[in-house]
Structures are given as C-alpha cells and as structure tokens.
C-alpha positions as CSV (number, residue, x, y, z in Angstrom):
1,X,42.3,-8.6,-19.8
2,X,40.7,-10.4,-16.9
3,X,41.9,-10.4,-13.3
4,X,40.8,-12.3,-10.1
5,X,40.3,-9.9,-7.3
6,X,37.8,-9.4,-4.4
7,X,35.0,-7.2,-5.5
8,X,34.7,-3.4,-4.5
9,X,31.3,-2.6,-3.5
10,X,29.6,0.1,-5.7
11,X,28.4,3.3,-4.0
12,X,24.8,3.5,-3.2
13,X,24.3,6.6,-5.3
14,X,24.9,4.5,-8.4
15,X,21.3,3.2,-8.1
16,X,18.9,6.0,-8.5
17,X,15.2,5.3,-8.9
18,X,14.5,3.6,-12.3
19,X,13.0,5.7,-15.2
20,X,9.2,5.5,-15.5
21,X,9.1,5.6,-19.2
22,X,8.0,2.2,-20.4
23,X,9.4,2.8,-24.0
24,X,13.0,2.9,-22.7
25,X,15.2,-0.1,-22.7
26,X,15.2,-2.4,-19.7
27,X,17.0,-1.0,-16.8
28,X,20.2,-2.9,-16.1
29,X,19.9,-1.9,-12.4
30,X,17.0,-4.1,-12.0
31,X,19.3,-7.1,-12.8
32,X,21.2,-8.9,-10.2
33,X,24.6,-9.2,-12.0
34,X,27.2,-11.5,-11.1
35,X,29.5,-9.7,-8.7
36,X,32.7,-8.6,-10.3
37,X,35.0,-11.2,-8.8
38,X,37.0,-10.8,-12.1
39,X,38.3,-7.3,-12.6
40,X,39.0,-6.7,-16.1
41,X,42.3,-4.6,-16.7
42,X,42.7,-1.8,-19.2
43,X,43.3,-3.3,-22.8
44,X,47.2,-3.7,-22.6
45,X,49.6,-3.6,-19.9
46,X,50.8,-0.3,-20.9
47,X,47.3,1.2,-20.6
48,X,46.8,-0.5,-17.3
49,X,50.1,1.0,-16.0
50,X,49.2,4.4,-17.4
51,X,46.0,4.3,-15.4
52,X,47.9,3.7,-12.2
53,X,50.4,6.5,-12.8
54,X,49.1,10.1,-12.6
55,X,47.1,10.9,-15.7
56,X,50.1,11.9,-18.1
57,X,50.5,13.5,-21.5
58,X,50.1,16.9,-22.7
59,X,48.2,16.5,-25.9
60,X,45.1,18.8,-26.2
61,X,43.6,17.0,-29.3
62,X,40.5,15.3,-28.7
63,X,39.7,11.6,-30.0
64,X,36.9,11.3,-32.3
65,X,35.7,8.5,-34.5
66,X,38.6,6.5,-36.0
67,X,39.6,7.3,-39.6
68,X,37.4,5.6,-42.1
69,X,34.8,4.7,-39.7
70,X,31.2,5.0,-40.8
71,X,27.9,4.1,-39.0
72,X,28.2,0.8,-37.0
73,X,26.9,-2.3,-38.7
74,X,23.9,-3.5,-36.7
75,X,22.3,-7.0,-36.5
76,X,18.9,-8.0,-35.6
77,X,18.6,-11.2,-33.6
78,X,22.4,-11.9,-33.8
79,X,23.0,-13.7,-37.2
80,X,25.7,-15.9,-38.4
81,X,29.2,-15.1,-37.2
82,X,32.2,-15.3,-39.4
83,X,33.8,-17.8,-36.9
84,X,37.1,-18.3,-35.2
85,X,40.3,-18.1,-37.4
86,X,42.6,-20.0,-34.9
87,X,43.0,-23.8,-34.8
88,X,41.1,-25.3,-32.0
89,X,39.2,-28.6,-31.4
90,X,35.8,-28.9,-33.2
91,X,33.8,-29.0,-30.0
92,X,35.4,-25.8,-28.8
93,X,34.9,-24.1,-32.2
94,X,31.1,-24.8,-32.0
95,X,31.0,-23.2,-28.5
96,X,33.1,-20.1,-29.7
97,X,30.8,-19.7,-32.8
98,X,27.8,-20.0,-30.5
99,X,29.3,-17.3,-28.1
100,X,30.2,-15.0,-30.9
101,X,26.6,-15.0,-32.0
102,X,25.3,-14.5,-28.5
103,X,27.6,-11.5,-28.0
104,X,26.5,-10.1,-31.4
105,X,22.8,-10.4,-30.5
106,X,23.3,-8.8,-27.0
107,X,25.2,-5.9,-28.4
108,X,23.2,-5.5,-31.7
109,X,26.4,-5.4,-33.7
110,X,27.6,-7.6,-36.5
111,X,31.0,-9.2,-36.7
112,X,33.1,-7.6,-39.4
113,X,35.5,-10.7,-39.8
114,X,36.7,-13.8,-38.2
115,X,38.2,-13.6,-34.5
116,X,41.6,-15.0,-33.5
117,X,40.7,-16.6,-30.3
118,X,42.8,-19.2,-28.4
119,X,42.3,-20.9,-25.1
120,X,45.7,-21.8,-23.7
121,X,47.2,-23.2,-20.6
122,X,47.8,-20.7,-17.6
123,X,51.5,-21.0,-18.2
124,X,51.1,-20.1,-22.0
125,X,48.8,-17.3,-21.1
126,X,51.4,-15.8,-18.7
127,X,54.0,-16.0,-21.4
128,X,51.9,-14.3,-24.1
129,X,50.9,-11.6,-21.3
130,X,54.6,-11.1,-20.5
131,X,55.5,-10.5,-24.2
132,X,52.7,-7.9,-24.6
133,X,53.8,-6.2,-21.4
134,X,57.4,-6.0,-22.5
135,X,56.3,-4.7,-26.0
136,X,54.3,-1.9,-24.5
137,X,56.5,-1.0,-21.5
138,X,58.0,2.5,-21.2
139,X,60.5,2.5,-18.4
140,X,61.0,6.3,-18.4
141,X,57.2,7.0,-18.1
142,X,56.8,4.3,-15.6
143,X,59.6,5.7,-13.5
144,X,58.2,9.2,-13.7
145,X,54.7,8.0,-12.9
146,X,56.1,6.1,-9.8
147,X,58.0,9.3,-8.6
148,X,54.8,11.4,-9.0
149,X,52.7,8.9,-7.0
150,X,55.3,8.8,-4.3
151,X,55.8,12.6,-4.0
152,X,52.1,13.0,-3.8
153,X,51.8,10.4,-1.1
154,X,49.5,8.1,-3.1
155,X,51.9,5.2,-2.6
156,X,54.6,4.8,0.1
157,X,58.0,6.2,-0.6
158,X,59.7,2.8,0.0
159,X,57.3,0.7,-2.1
160,X,58.9,-1.5,-4.9
161,X,56.3,-0.2,-7.4
162,X,57.4,-2.2,-10.4
163,X,57.6,-5.6,-8.4
164,X,54.1,-4.8,-7.0
165,X,52.7,-4.2,-10.5
166,X,54.5,-7.3,-11.8
167,X,53.0,-9.4,-9.0
168,X,49.5,-7.9,-9.5
169,X,49.5,-8.8,-13.3
170,X,51.2,-12.2,-12.8
171,X,49.2,-13.6,-9.9
172,X,45.8,-13.5,-11.3
173,X,45.5,-12.8,-15.1
174,X,42.8,-14.9,-16.6
175,X,42.7,-13.5,-20.2
176,X,43.3,-10.6,-22.5
177,X,42.5,-9.0,-25.9
178,X,45.2,-7.2,-27.6
179,X,43.8,-4.4,-29.9
180,X,47.3,-4.1,-31.6
181,X,47.5,-7.7,-32.8
182,X,43.7,-8.4,-32.6
183,X,44.3,-11.6,-30.7
184,X,42.2,-12.8,-27.8
185,X,43.7,-15.3,-25.3
186,X,41.9,-17.0,-22.5
187,X,43.5,-19.2,-19.9
188,X,42.1,-22.6,-19.0
189,X,43.8,-25.7,-17.8
190,X,40.7,-27.8,-18.2
191,X,40.2,-30.0,-21.1
192,X,37.2,-30.6,-23.3
193,X,34.0,-28.6,-22.5
194,X,34.6,-25.0,-21.5
195,X,33.0,-24.3,-18.1
196,X,30.7,-21.4,-17.3
197,X,33.5,-19.3,-15.9
198,X,35.7,-19.6,-18.9
199,X,32.8,-18.9,-21.3
200,X,32.0,-15.8,-19.0
201,X,35.5,-14.5,-19.4
202,X,35.4,-15.2,-23.2
203,X,32.3,-13.1,-23.6
204,X,33.9,-10.1,-21.9
205,X,36.8,-10.3,-24.3
206,X,34.7,-11.1,-27.2
207,X,32.8,-7.8,-26.5
208,X,36.1,-5.9,-26.8
209,X,36.9,-7.8,-30.1
210,X,33.6,-7.0,-31.5
211,X,33.6,-3.3,-30.7
212,X,37.1,-3.0,-32.0
213,X,36.0,-4.5,-35.2
214,X,33.0,-2.2,-35.6
215,X,34.4,1.1,-34.1
216,X,38.1,0.5,-34.6
217,X,39.0,1.8,-31.1
218,X,42.3,0.0,-31.1
219,X,44.3,2.6,-33.1
220,X,42.6,5.4,-30.9
221,X,43.5,4.0,-27.6
222,X,47.0,2.8,-28.8
223,X,47.6,6.5,-29.9
224,X,46.5,7.9,-26.6
225,X,48.8,5.6,-24.7
226,X,51.8,6.3,-27.0
227,X,51.2,10.1,-26.6
228,X,50.9,9.6,-22.9
229,X,47.5,11.2,-22.7
230,X,46.5,9.1,-19.8
231,X,43.5,11.2,-18.5
232,X,41.8,10.7,-22.0
233,X,42.8,7.0,-22.0
234,X,41.5,6.4,-18.6
235,X,38.1,7.8,-19.7
236,X,38.1,5.8,-23.0
237,X,39.1,2.6,-21.1
238,X,36.1,3.1,-18.8
239,X,33.8,3.2,-21.7
240,X,35.3,0.1,-23.2
241,X,35.2,-2.0,-19.8
242,X,31.8,-0.7,-18.7
243,X,30.5,-1.8,-22.2
244,X,32.1,-5.3,-21.9
245,X,30.9,-5.7,-18.3
246,X,27.3,-4.8,-19.0
247,X,27.3,-7.1,-22.0
248,X,28.9,-9.8,-19.9
249,X,26.3,-9.4,-17.2
250,X,23.4,-9.6,-19.6
251,X,25.0,-12.7,-21.2
252,X,25.3,-14.4,-17.9
253,X,21.6,-13.7,-17.1
254,X,20.4,-15.0,-20.4
255,X,22.8,-18.1,-21.0
256,X,23.8,-19.2,-17.5
257,X,21.7,-21.1,-15.2
258,X,20.9,-19.8,-11.5
259,X,23.4,-22.5,-10.2
260,X,26.1,-21.4,-12.7
261,X,25.7,-17.8,-11.7
262,X,25.9,-18.6,-8.1
263,X,29.1,-20.7,-8.7
264,X,30.7,-17.7,-10.3
265,X,29.5,-15.5,-7.4
266,X,30.8,-17.7,-4.8
267,X,33.6,-19.8,-6.4
268,X,35.8,-17.3,-8.1
269,X,38.9,-18.6,-9.7
270,X,41.0,-19.8,-6.8
271,X,43.9,-17.6,-7.7
272,X,46.1,-15.7,-5.3
273,X,45.3,-12.3,-4.2
274,X,48.2,-11.6,-2.0
275,X,49.5,-8.7,-4.1
276,X,46.2,-7.1,-4.4
277,X,45.6,-7.2,-0.6
278,X,49.0,-5.7,0.0
279,X,48.5,-2.9,-2.6
280,X,48.1,0.7,-1.3
281,X,44.4,1.9,-1.5
282,X,45.1,4.2,-4.5
283,X,46.3,1.2,-6.6
284,X,43.2,-0.8,-5.8
285,X,41.0,2.2,-6.6
286,X,42.8,2.7,-9.9
287,X,42.5,-1.0,-10.9
288,X,38.7,-0.8,-10.2
289,X,38.0,2.7,-11.8
290,X,37.4,1.5,-15.4
291,X,35.1,-1.4,-14.3
292,X,33.0,-0.1,-11.5
293,X,32.8,3.6,-12.6
294,X,32.9,2.5,-16.2
295,X,30.0,0.2,-15.7
296,X,28.1,3.0,-13.9
297,X,28.8,5.4,-16.8
298,X,27.7,2.8,-19.5
299,X,24.5,2.1,-17.5
300,X,23.7,5.8,-17.5
301,X,24.0,5.8,-21.4
302,X,22.1,2.5,-21.7
303,X,19.2,3.9,-19.5
304,X,19.0,6.9,-21.9
305,X,18.9,5.0,-25.2
306,X,19.9,1.3,-24.9
307,X,22.9,-0.1,-26.8
308,X,22.6,2.5,-29.5
309,X,23.4,5.2,-27.0
310,X,26.5,3.3,-25.9
311,X,27.4,3.0,-29.6
312,X,27.3,6.6,-30.0
313,X,29.9,7.1,-27.3
314,X,32.5,5.4,-29.4
315,X,32.0,8.0,-32.0
316,X,32.4,10.7,-29.5
317,X,34.3,9.1,-26.6
318,X,34.6,10.5,-23.0
319,X,37.8,12.5,-22.6
320,X,38.2,12.9,-18.9
321,X,37.6,11.0,-15.6
322,X,35.0,13.7,-14.9
323,X,33.0,12.5,-17.8
324,X,32.9,9.0,-16.3
325,X,32.4,10.0,-12.7
326,X,29.9,12.7,-13.6
327,X,28.0,11.4,-16.8
328,X,25.9,14.6,-17.1
329,X,29.0,16.5,-17.9
330,X,29.6,14.0,-20.8
331,X,26.1,14.4,-22.0
332,X,26.4,18.2,-21.9
333,X,29.3,18.1,-24.2
334,X,31.5,19.7,-21.4
335,X,35.2,20.2,-22.3
336,X,37.8,21.7,-19.9
337,X,39.3,25.1,-20.4
338,X,43.1,24.8,-21.1
339,X,45.3,25.5,-18.1
340,X,48.7,26.3,-19.7
341,X,51.8,26.2,-17.6
342,X,54.8,28.3,-18.2
343,X,57.9,26.5,-19.0
344,X,59.1,26.0,-15.5
345,X,61.9,23.7,-16.5
346,X,63.4,26.4,-18.7
347,X,62.9,29.0,-16.1
348,X,64.6,27.1,-13.3
349,X,67.1,25.0,-15.1
350,X,65.4,21.9,-13.7
351,X,64.8,18.7,-15.7
352,X,61.2,18.1,-16.9
353,X,60.2,14.4,-16.4
354,X,56.5,14.4,-17.3
355,X,53.5,16.5,-18.0
356,X,49.9,15.8,-18.1
357,X,46.5,16.4,-16.3
358,X,45.6,15.5,-12.8
359,X,41.9,15.2,-13.5
360,X,39.0,14.7,-11.0
361,X,39.8,11.0,-10.3
362,X,43.3,11.7,-9.1
363,X,42.5,14.9,-7.3
364,X,39.9,13.1,-5.3
365,X,42.4,10.4,-4.5
366,X,45.0,12.9,-3.4
367,X,42.7,14.8,-1.0
368,X,41.2,11.6,0.1
369,X,44.5,10.5,1.7
370,X,44.1,13.0,4.4
371,X,40.5,14.2,4.2
372,X,37.1,12.7,4.5
373,X,35.8,11.4,1.2
374,X,32.9,13.6,0.7
375,X,35.0,16.6,1.3
376,X,37.6,15.4,-1.2
377,X,35.0,14.6,-3.7
378,X,33.2,18.0,-3.4
379,X,36.6,20.0,-3.6
380,X,37.7,18.0,-6.8
381,X,34.4,18.1,-8.7
382,X,34.8,21.7,-9.6
383,X,37.4,20.8,-12.3
384,X,37.5,22.8,-15.3
385,X,41.0,21.7,-16.7
386,X,44.4,21.4,-15.3
387,X,48.0,20.8,-16.3
388,X,50.9,19.6,-14.2
389,X,54.7,19.1,-14.6
390,X,57.0,16.8,-12.7
391,X,60.5,18.1,-12.5
392,X,63.9,17.1,-10.9
393,X,65.9,20.0,-9.6
394,X,69.4,18.5,-8.8
395,X,68.6,15.5,-6.6
396,X,65.2,16.9,-5.6
397,X,61.8,16.2,-7.1
398,X,59.2,18.9,-7.5
399,X,55.6,19.1,-8.9
400,X,53.6,22.0,-10.2
401,X,50.0,22.0,-11.1
402,X,47.7,24.7,-12.4
403,X,44.1,23.7,-11.8
404,X,41.1,25.8,-13.2
405,X,37.8,25.5,-11.2
406,X,34.4,26.5,-12.4
407,X,34.5,29.8,-10.6
408,X,35.9,31.7,-7.8
409,X,33.8,30.1,-5.1
410,X,34.7,26.7,-6.2
411,X,38.4,27.6,-6.4
412,X,38.2,28.8,-2.9
413,X,36.6,25.5,-1.8
414,X,39.6,23.6,-3.4
415,X,42.1,25.8,-1.6
416,X,40.4,25.3,1.7
417,X,40.6,21.5,1.2
418,X,44.2,21.7,0.2
419,X,45.0,23.8,3.1
420,X,43.7,21.1,5.4
421,X,45.5,18.4,3.3
422,X,49.0,20.2,3.3
423,X,49.9,19.7,6.9
424,X,49.4,15.9,7.0
425,X,51.0,15.5,3.7
426,X,54.2,17.5,4.7
427,X,54.2,16.2,8.2
428,X,54.0,19.8,9.5
429,X,52.1,20.9,12.5
430,X,50.3,23.9,10.9
431,X,48.3,24.9,7.8
432,X,49.8,27.0,5.1
433,X,50.4,30.6,6.1
434,X,48.9,33.7,4.4
435,X,51.3,33.4,1.5
436,X,50.3,29.8,1.0
437,X,53.6,28.3,2.0
438,X,53.9,25.3,4.1
439,X,56.7,23.0,5.2
440,X,57.4,19.8,7.2
441,X,59.8,16.9,7.4
442,X,58.2,15.1,4.4
443,X,58.2,18.2,2.1
444,X,57.2,21.6,1.3
445,X,54.9,23.5,-1.1
446,X,52.7,26.4,-1.9
447,X,49.1,26.9,-2.6
448,X,47.9,30.1,-4.3
449,X,44.5,31.1,-5.8
450,X,44.2,33.7,-8.5
451,X,40.4,34.1,-9.4
452,X,39.2,30.7,-10.5
453,X,42.8,29.3,-10.9
454,X,44.7,27.5,-8.2
455,X,48.5,26.8,-8.4
456,X,49.9,23.9,-6.4
457,X,53.5,23.5,-5.9
458,X,55.0,20.5,-3.9
459,X,58.6,19.5,-3.5
460,X,60.9,17.5,-1.4
461,X,62.3,20.6,0.3
462,X,61.5,24.1,0.9
463,X,64.1,25.6,-1.5
464,X,62.9,23.6,-4.5
465,X,59.4,24.6,-3.6
466,X,60.2,28.3,-3.5
467,X,62.2,28.0,-6.8
468,X,59.3,26.3,-8.5
469,X,56.8,28.8,-7.0
470,X,58.7,31.9,-8.5
471,X,58.9,30.2,-11.8
472,X,55.2,29.3,-11.8
473,X,54.2,32.9,-10.8
474,X,56.4,34.0,-13.7
C-alpha cells in the first residue's frame, strides 16, 4: 500500500564505497532516487499493524519457497504482458499494459497471468481499504500488542492507539495490492491521462503483483500473519518493500523526465500528515522500517548479484529483523538459537495474552527510549534468539523475555544497557540492585544474566514482577 508521509533520512552507513568489480550490476547507490515521499505500507492492514505491535507469534517453523514453486520465469527485454483483467478506459489500458511491460523488463520476470488493476476515486479507495482492514483485523491481538507497547514505554499509556492507527491509515493511503484477493487499487481523482505520480505508485504495486505471481509470496505472508509470527513477517515484508522500492526507483530514472522526478520530489501528494506528525517515534520508525531498511537490505543483495540475487531471497526469505538490519547475518545463513520460556502462566495462575520474539529492531527501539542510539544498537545486536510472553495477573500486566546473546560478554553488555535503561523506564532513582531488581512509580522488574542468557521481567507493580521472576527462574 502507498502512504504519503515525510521522508526519513537514511543513515550514512547505508552508502559504503561502491564495489570495484566492473562485472557486477550497476550500483543502485550511484542513482539519485526520488526521495520516499510515499511510504509504502506492509501488504495488508493486518501485516502493517503486526509490524507496529511487538513482534508476535511463537512458531519456530521457517518459511521456505511456497508449495509448488519452481525456478522463477525470467524474461529478457520485457516481452508482451498478459494485460489488465479489469474494465478500464482504452487509453488507461494502453498505459497499464506499457507499465506492466516496463516492470517486467526492470525485474527480469515474466507475468504469469493478467492483473486485476483498478484506478478508483479516493473515496472508493478508502472504502476498499477499510473493507480489507476489517477482514484482517484481529481485536485480541491488536489489544495485546497495544498493551505490550505501553508496558514497554514505546507508546504513551494514555494514547488511543486504535484511533491513531485508523487516522494514519485513513489520512494518506494512495494505493494497495492485496495478495489474498490479487487485486491492485490505486487512488486518483484525475480523469484521462495518468500523471507521473500515479504511474509511479502503480509501478510499485505492480512489482508486488508480479513477484507474487512468480514467487507466490502471498500465501506465505498471509500464513505468517495468521500465525502471529510477526518477527518473520516484518523481515519478509522488508524484502517485499525493498524490492518494490528499488524497482520503482529504477523505473523513475528510466521513464520519467528530470522535471517529473523533481515534481515527485517536491510536490508530494498534498495529503494530510497530521496523524503521522503526532505519532510516537516508535510508530514512525516501525512504519519506515520495511521501506528504508528493506531498501538497504535489497540493495545489498543487488550489489552482490543483481536482480537474480533478489529473486533468490524469495526462495529463502529473511526470517528476522536482524537479517534486514545486518545483511551479513542473512548471507551467512545465521538462524537464532531457540530460547524456550517455561510456562509462566501455568506456574503463576496468570493469563497469557501473547507470545513471540522481541528481535533486534524492537530491542533497539526499547533501549533507545532512554539510551543513546549507538549504545542501544550495540547492546541489541548480540541477538541469538529470544522469546517473550505478555501476561495479565489479576488487574496487572506483566512481561517476561528470555534473550540469548552470542556469548557471555555480549550478554553482559546487554545487561549493562538494561541496567541504565531500567531506572528511567520505572521512574526510579537508582539502577537495579545486586539481585537485578528495580522499582519505581511507573513499574518494577528484574534483570538476570545466566551465561549468555538474559532474563527480563517487567510489570506494573513489584508484587507481580516478583511473582513472574520466581516462575521464570523455575
């Protein structure tokens, strides 16, 4: 889906010196892409919301190539497209057919069948989007995600999270591709010829449709979402959005004039950004993650082997935000070590609300609330797997997390960072004591290291924190 938001600048470290080997494909960093005035949301509303809630789910199975998928069908020089299946004016149909051929040529993939693409009014787009949102919305999961974010301090406790998300999605949606119905919708209130901005949006969404036809990612991402495996879904979504953004950028450079590119850069879409500007920093970072970090991840693959290297990632998708943030871990085939939690709910009589993985992206964000970003990133980057559980004990919320670091030194580094974070999080005046306990007016908890494993307990009061700590120590 397409959204209109201010761009977030990419970190400087995303642009290392270009490779010297002339045989490699052109380095996309040498391009001057149109700035991401449009931030593309994650596939469906359900996936987008999952990316904003702490990475959920407990499934350990990894996603491989979809059933029945063979080698991708490639196409040299584009080739004829099978066309648009929807009823559109002849002039627009010619444009759509041309865009399908151009997207096919850029990606080196052949369309497997016609595409159901419709350009509709903004009002109709909003209605279609709302219908997809309602279809995929899980109230219980959303409520658990909201409670987790508030307990961790990533969003304010008095925030109307549902209203904010509704406002974010309503104020600026420009288009979306639905991998469940295989429909692509783009909003445009203009008549006749499609302007450069609308075609640019269509190219991004067409890239999603093309890669879904070839690689069948729709069933895989839908399954991840329904199983609440949000850490894996966030990584897969970053692959999808990084792919579509790089293809969109290359299309703009090949098929838009300098003046048209400048108009995209300077003009935007004129939509409201009020909800985006009032959103907490974590929400903005989570919205940007699949597009900024996803683009950097796909660019790293592209530098190594062009579009075939990106295609290969669909047959072996990234499974963690660590893979996206640290592409070398993906190339090395790194997989986390399971970090099994005891059944804390059964041991305490509390009610389990959600389980899943925190992952590198969210641990960075948690620590970054009260620590310098460099310290937060360094402490979180030692991830070797984790598992969390959100529980309700009577009227009180609690959170337990078992984090595996790469080694004892790395675990100690994380504990040191958490000890500095704990005081500001709890509102207390002192760091955790020798037993790892800490408390303050905002909450209480305990941090304990055992070799390369770090146990983290957080709760709304000290009694619940102690109850959960005893159960976790087991």
